N, C-alpha and C positions, 0 to 999 in steps of 0.2 A: 394385689391380684392375679393369679396365673387364668390366662384366656387362653383357652382354644379351641378347635374347632366339631361343632358338637353333632354335626350333619351336611352333607352335598348332595346336590342334586343338579341337574342339567338338559338343555331340551335343544335336539339337531331337529332342522323343517326335515322335511318327508321328502324331497326331489334333491334325485342325485346329480347333480353335473358334470363329469365325466372328464376328459384328456381328449378323449376322439372328438367330443361333442365341444368342446370351444375350436380345435383345430377348422370348424368348417364357418369360424367365426375370424378369430386371427391367426397371423403369423406361424404359427410354432406346432411342433409337434408332441405328439405322447411321451416321445421316449427324448425329446429336449426337456421336457416336464421334469419326467419322472429322475430325469437324468441331474437336472441341477435343482432341482425342488426336491422329490424322494414325494408330492403328493401326487393322488390318481387320481382321484376326483374328492367333492367340497359339497357344500350345501347351500341351499336357496332357498328365503325363504318363502311363500304365499305372494304372490300380487297382493296387496293391501297389508302386510305384517310388517309394523312398525318394530325399534330394537326391543321397546318395551313392552311387545303381546310375549317374545319370547321370553323376557328378564323374567315374568311373571311364570311362566309357565315353571323354568326352572327356577326362580324364587320357588312356588308353593312345593315339586318336587323336592327341595331340601327340606323342607319346617314340616313336611307328612314322613321322613325317611328321619323324624329326631321323634317323630310324633308331640307335634309341637303345630299349636296353630299361629294364623297371625296375628291377633290378638293375645300373644307370651312375648311378642316381639316391638325394645325397646327402639331401634333406630333405624333406616335405612340407607345403605349407600351403593352408587350405582357407576360401575366402571362403564363409560361405554367412548368413543370417537364417533361414530355414526348416529348421534343422537334423536329423538321423532323431532323436535323441534330446537335450537339455537335459543328461545329461551321458552315455556319455563323449564327447570330442571328435568331429566325423563324420569329421576327419583319420584318425583312428586306422582307423576304420570301412573308411575309402576307397583303407586302407594297405594292410590286410589281402586287400581284394578287388581288389587291384590289385598282391597279392603281395612287394611291395619289399620287403621282411626289415624290420630291427629300428631303423630311420631318425629321424630328427628328425622329428613331426608332432605340427599341433597348429591351432587352428579361428581366424581372426579374423573378430571379429565390428563387423562398422559397418555395418551395413544397405548399403544399395543403393553403398558405398563400397567394401566390402568386398575388393575386389579390388585395390583401387589401391593401399590400407590393407597388405593381405597381402604385394602387389608391392615395397610398396618395403621392408618389413620382409625379406622376404626375398634382397634386393637389399643390404643393410646385417651381412648374417650371414655374405653371401658373403665378404664384402670385411671383413666384423670377423675373418673364421676361415675363412680360405682352403684349411689344411690341412685342412679338414673338410667343410669344402660349397665342390663345386665344381661340383656341376650342381643345380639345387633346380625343381623340380612347385610350380607355382602355378596354382587351379583354384578359381575361380567355381559355386556352384551349387547350384542352389535347384528347391524344387519348392512354390510358393506356391499351388497350389490348394489345397494340406491344408491351408494355414494363412489360409483366406478367408474371408469368409460370401457365398455363390453372392450372396446376395437385396441387398446392398448397392452398390449402383452404384456407390456415389465410390469402392471397392478393387477391385471385380471384372469391370470390362471393364480393367481396364489391366494387370491383370499375367499374366504365364504362364509354361511351368518352362522349364527345359531349363540347359548347362551348357557352361562354355571351360576350356579350360587353354590353361597356354604355362610354357616346359623356358627355365631360367633357366641359362645358362651365362658360361664367359671368352669375349669380342672383341677386337679390334685395339684399343687407344688411338685414341680419338677416338670407336670409335660404340659404341652400347650406352646406357643411363639415363644421362642426363649429370643431373639434377636432377630431384627429387620435394618438393611441399611440400603439404603436408593438417594439416586444423585441427580444430576439433567446440566446438560449443557444449551443453554439457550442463544449461542453463537449458530449451532448448524440448527438450527429453528429451521431452515427451510427444506433441510432435507426431506421432510417427511412433512404432509401435509394436503389440504384442501387450500388454496389459495384465495378461494372471493366467495364473497358471501356473509361474510364483516366489517365488521367498522371500519378494516383497513382500505380495504377493497370490496365498496356495497356491491349487490351486485345488479347489471345493468344488461344493456342489450349485448353490449362491448362481453361482458365478460363471461357471458351465456356463448355463444359466436366462440369464442376463445376456449372454448372448453371447460373453463375455470374454477369452474366447480365440482368438478370428478379429484379425486386423493389423484394426488402423482406422488411416485416414490423416486428418492435416487440409489439405486440397487448398493451401486460398488460402495459407493459413502456412508450405508448402513451396514453393510457386511461387515467395514475398519472397525464401525464403534462399538458393535456388534459385540463381536470377538476379542477387542479390550476390556469394553466397560463392563460386557455383564460377564467374563471371567472374576473381574478383580469387587464388582459387587459383591460376588457368592463367595468367594475368598473372605471375603471384609464380615461378613455375617458370620460365619464361622467361625472367626478369630475372635465377635464380638460372644459365641457361648459358648466359648471356651471349647471349641470340636475343632476337628482335624478334618479332610479329607474322608480316612478311612471309616469316620466315625458312621457318613452318609451312609443311607439304608437306600433311600430312595432320593431322585431328583426330579423335578418337574418344570422346565423347561418354556419358556414360552413360544409354541408351537410355529415359528417363522418359517422355518424350511430346513430339512432333514439335513442336506450337508452344513447350513450353519450350527445345528444341536450339536453333529460327532464333534463340529470345533469348539464349542466350547466345553464341550466333555474333556476334551484333550488339554484344553488349556490348562482346568482344573483340578485332569486329573483324576476322573470319573470315570468309570468303566460302561461301556457303553448300554452294558443288562441291567444296572441302576437308572436305566436311564429312561421315562416312561414317553409315551408318542402315539398320539393321533393325527396328524398332521400326512401322513397321507392319504386315510380316509376323509379327510375333513377338510384338509386345508390352513390356509393363517387366517383363523378366527378371532385375532386381536385379541382385545380387552379382557377375550373370552376364552381363552382358547387352555389356559390355566386350572379356570377353575371346572372346565367340560373333562380336562385330562386327569382331575384330580379325581373327579365322581368315576370316572371309570377306573382309575387306579385304584377305588375304595370295591368296588362293583365286583371286581377280579382279584381283591382278597389282595393287592401286589399292597397295601402296608397293613399291621399289623399294632397294639398297643405297644406302644415303648420304642417305635420305628424314628430315625431322625428323617425326616422329611423336607427339601429345601424348596422350593417354591419362587422363581426368578422369573427376569421380564426382560427385554429392552426396545424401544416407542420412540415415537416422535418425540422432538421434542428439544432436544435427545433427549431420551431418559432411561433409566435403568433400575433395576431394584431387584435385592432378593432378602428372604424372607427363610430363619430357621426355623424348625418345631421340631419338641417330638408327638408326635401320636401318642393319643389317650381313646 
C-alpha cells in the first residue's frame, strides 16, 4: 500500500523574541547571531502552555486542511524532546485534548530527528497492519523555552517553540513515501541533551543548583556530525528510491542553523533554491521544524503533485534520518 501525506498543519505562538531582546539577557549581539546562524527571531509559548497544547492546535489544523475529523484517525505519533512530563507520553495527553478516542498513541524521542523517525514508524505500521491503521496523525511539538537556560548563549539564541503535523493515508501507487534511511550513534549521546531528571541522574538539590536540568549542546560536535551524517542519510534514501540529486524538487531539512543547511545542501549537491527555510523567523524548533517548514511550503505553493520531496533531520543521540516521497 502506498502511503503519503494527505494534509499538513502548523502552529507558532504569537510572542516573537528578537535578537535585540536577547542582547539584554546574554552576552551576544544581533550581528553575531545572524552571521553565525541566520536566525533573526523565534517564537515563545505563552506562560502555562505545554508542548501538547502547541501540538493540539497543529494537529487540528492538519485535520481541518484535509477535511478530516479526529475520529477518522487510527493512530497518533508525537515527536518531542520537550515533553509535558517524563511520563505519561505526551501523545496520550494530546490524544485526549484532540478527543480522538482510544486509538494508538505514543511518543518518539530522537530529539530534532524525532519527526522523521516518527513519520517512518507510522508508515511502517500502516503498511504492516493496513486493516488497523488507515490514517495516522504525526505531530512534532516543542516548547524548548521550558528547558533552556536563558543565560546560556550557546543554546538560548538558537531555539524556539512551535508545532507541526501531517496526516498520513493511502495514495495512488507511485506516490507517497518512497524510501527512508535512519541512523544513530549512541557513542555520542553526551553531545546533546538534558543531563539530569532521569533515572541516571535523579533530581536533587545538587542537580538543580548545578543547572543540569537545562538543555545543553556541544556546538562543534553537532556541526561535525550533522555535516557528515545528514548528507549521507539523504544520499542513501535517494539511492533506495532509485533517484538522483537531480530528481529532487524540494528539500526540507531540520532548521537548526542557516549555515548548516547551506553546508548540507552543498554536500548533497542540491542548490539553495530547492531548499525551504524558516529558521530566520522561527529559529530551531527541534522535532517541529520539518513539519512546520513543510506546512509553510505547501501553503506557499512550493509543492505540487508529482514533486520529489526530501525530508531530513539531525538531532541528539546522535541521530539522523531522511525520507523521500513523491507528493500527491
